C-alpha positions as CSV (number, residue, x, y, z in Angstrom):
1,M,40.2,9.4,4.3
2,N,42.9,8.8,1.7
3,S,43.3,10.8,-1.5
4,L,41.7,8.0,-3.7
5,A,38.7,7.7,-1.5
6,R,38.1,11.5,-1.6
7,K,38.4,11.6,-5.4
8,L,35.9,8.7,-5.7
9,L,33.5,10.5,-3.3
10,V,33.7,13.7,-5.3
11,I,33.1,11.9,-8.6
12,A,30.1,10.1,-7.1
13,V,28.6,13.3,-5.8
14,L,29.2,15.1,-9.2
15,A,27.7,12.1,-11.1
16,F,24.6,12.2,-8.8
17,A,24.2,16.0,-9.3
18,A,24.6,15.7,-13.1
19,T,22.0,12.9,-13.2
20,A,19.6,15.0,-11.2
21,L,20.1,18.0,-13.5
22,L,19.4,15.9,-16.6
23,L,16.2,14.4,-15.4
24,P,13.1,16.2,-16.7
25,A,11.5,18.4,-14.1
26,V,7.8,17.7,-13.4
27,P,6.0,20.6,-11.6
28,A,4.1,19.6,-8.4
29,T,0.8,20.5,-10.0
30,D,1.4,18.1,-12.9
31,R,2.3,15.3,-10.4
32,A,-0.9,16.0,-8.5
33,E,-3.0,15.7,-11.7
34,Q,-1.5,12.3,-12.7
35,S,-4.0,9.5,-12.6
36,S,-3.9,7.8,-9.3
37,A,-4.7,4.6,-11.0
38,T,-1.1,4.4,-12.2
39,E,0.4,4.8,-8.8
40,P,0.6,2.3,-6.0
41,V,-2.3,2.6,-3.5
42,P,-1.1,4.5,-0.4
43,A,-1.8,3.2,3.1
44,F,-5.4,3.1,4.4
45,H,-7.5,1.1,6.8
46,S,-10.0,-1.2,5.1
47,A,-12.4,-1.4,8.1
48,P,-13.9,1.2,10.4
49,P,-11.9,2.0,13.5
50,T,-12.5,-0.2,16.5
51,G,-11.5,2.3,19.1
52,S,-11.4,6.1,19.5
53,L,-9.6,8.2,16.9
54,P,-7.2,11.0,17.6
55,P,-8.7,14.5,17.3
56,T,-8.0,16.5,14.2
57,M,-6.2,19.8,14.8
58,E,-8.5,22.6,15.8
59,A,-9.6,24.5,12.7
60,S,-9.5,27.8,14.5
61,L,-5.7,27.5,14.6
62,F,-5.7,28.4,10.9
63,T,-6.5,31.8,9.6
64,D,-6.6,30.8,5.9
65,K,-10.3,30.0,5.1
66,L,-9.5,27.1,2.8
67,V,-7.3,25.4,5.5
68,F,-9.8,26.2,8.2
69,N,-12.6,24.6,6.2
70,A,-10.5,21.6,5.4
71,Y,-9.9,20.9,9.1
72,V,-13.6,21.5,9.8
73,V,-14.7,18.9,7.3
74,A,-11.9,16.5,8.4
75,G,-13.1,16.7,11.9
76,R,-16.6,15.9,10.8
77,V,-15.7,12.8,8.8
78,K,-12.8,11.3,10.8
79,K,-14.1,7.7,10.6
80,V,-14.3,8.1,6.8
81,L,-10.8,9.6,6.4
82,Y,-9.4,6.8,8.6
83,Q,-10.4,4.5,5.8
84,E,-9.1,6.5,2.9
85,P,-5.6,6.6,1.2
86,C,-3.8,9.8,0.6
87,Y,-2.2,10.3,-2.8
88,C,0.4,12.8,-1.6
89,H,2.0,9.5,-0.4
90,C,2.6,10.8,3.1
91,D,2.5,7.1,4.1
92,R,6.0,6.9,2.6
93,S,7.3,10.3,3.6
94,Q,5.7,10.7,7.0
95,G,4.5,7.2,8.0
96,H,0.8,8.1,7.8
97,S,-1.5,5.1,7.8
98,S,-4.5,7.0,6.3
99,L,-5.8,10.4,5.1
100,L,-7.0,11.1,8.7
101,E,-3.4,11.5,9.9
102,C,-2.9,14.4,7.6
103,F,-5.4,16.4,9.7
104,V,-4.3,15.2,13.1
105,S,-1.1,17.1,12.2
106,R,-0.4,20.3,10.3
107,H,0.5,18.3,7.2
108,G,-3.0,18.8,5.7
109,S,-2.7,22.5,6.0
110,S,0.0,22.8,3.3
111,C,-1.1,20.0,1.0
112,D,-3.6,20.5,-1.8
113,I,-3.9,16.8,-2.4
114,C,-4.9,16.2,1.3
115,M,-7.4,19.0,1.2
116,K,-9.0,17.9,-2.1
117,E,-9.3,14.4,-0.8
118,A,-10.9,15.6,2.5
119,F,-13.4,17.8,0.7
120,Y,-14.2,15.0,-1.8
121,S,-14.7,12.5,1.1
122,Y,-16.9,15.0,3.0
123,K,-19.1,15.7,-0.1
124,Q,-19.5,12.0,-0.9
125,T,-20.3,11.2,2.7
126,R,-23.1,13.9,2.6
127,K,-24.4,12.2,-0.5
128,G,-24.7,8.9,1.5
129,K,-21.7,7.1,0.0
130,T,-19.9,4.5,2.2
131,P,-16.2,4.8,3.0
132,A,-15.5,1.9,0.5
133,E,-17.4,3.7,-2.2
134,I,-15.5,6.9,-1.5
135,R,-12.2,5.0,-1.6
136,E,-13.1,3.7,-5.0
137,G,-13.6,7.3,-6.2
138,I,-10.3,8.3,-4.7
139,L,-8.6,5.4,-6.4
140,R,-10.1,6.5,-9.7
141,G,-8.8,10.0,-9.1
142,D,-12.2,11.7,-8.7
143,W,-10.7,13.8,-5.9
144,Q,-8.6,15.6,-8.6
145,K,-11.8,17.3,-9.9
146,V,-12.4,19.1,-6.6
147,D,-12.3,22.9,-7.0
148,L,-10.6,24.3,-3.9
149,A,-11.6,27.8,-4.8
150,K,-15.2,27.1,-3.7
151,Y,-14.0,26.3,-0.2
152,Q,-12.0,29.5,0.2
153,T,-15.0,31.4,1.6
154,D,-16.9,31.5,4.9
155,Y,-19.2,28.8,3.5
156,L,-18.2,26.2,6.1
157,A,-17.4,28.5,9.0
158,P,-20.7,27.8,10.8
159,L,-19.8,24.1,10.9
160,A,-17.0,24.8,13.3
161,N,-19.3,25.4,16.2
């Protein structure tokens, strides 16, 4: 690499770094609370699965009660989660095609958005809502109102059996 090319590369890297420093920082919690109506809709399946679905990860692998409970409910409503988008946008970052894939992997264990959407979907399913109705609520951002603190107990532990 000649001297001019090196200088141009250094200038480009410095310009990129300076731009990144000047952009306003938005905490992750603020991004999570933004209205999902203003974002592009993440990937989901609009129809029920035609074949078998992959299993969610075994909840007992997780010692954190919140995560344990999230994987329990995800396993109980797999067909619903298959038809729901995930607003952490893991479709872009990890190639997921629906909310279900967050719980087939460890991804859901470290993402509050995934867990909130899973608990929201579970609760709405228990109320008799269809996957399409649940999806409408997710698109409106109703999942953002889920209080994860109420799922940090042994409340759902019996469901794992």
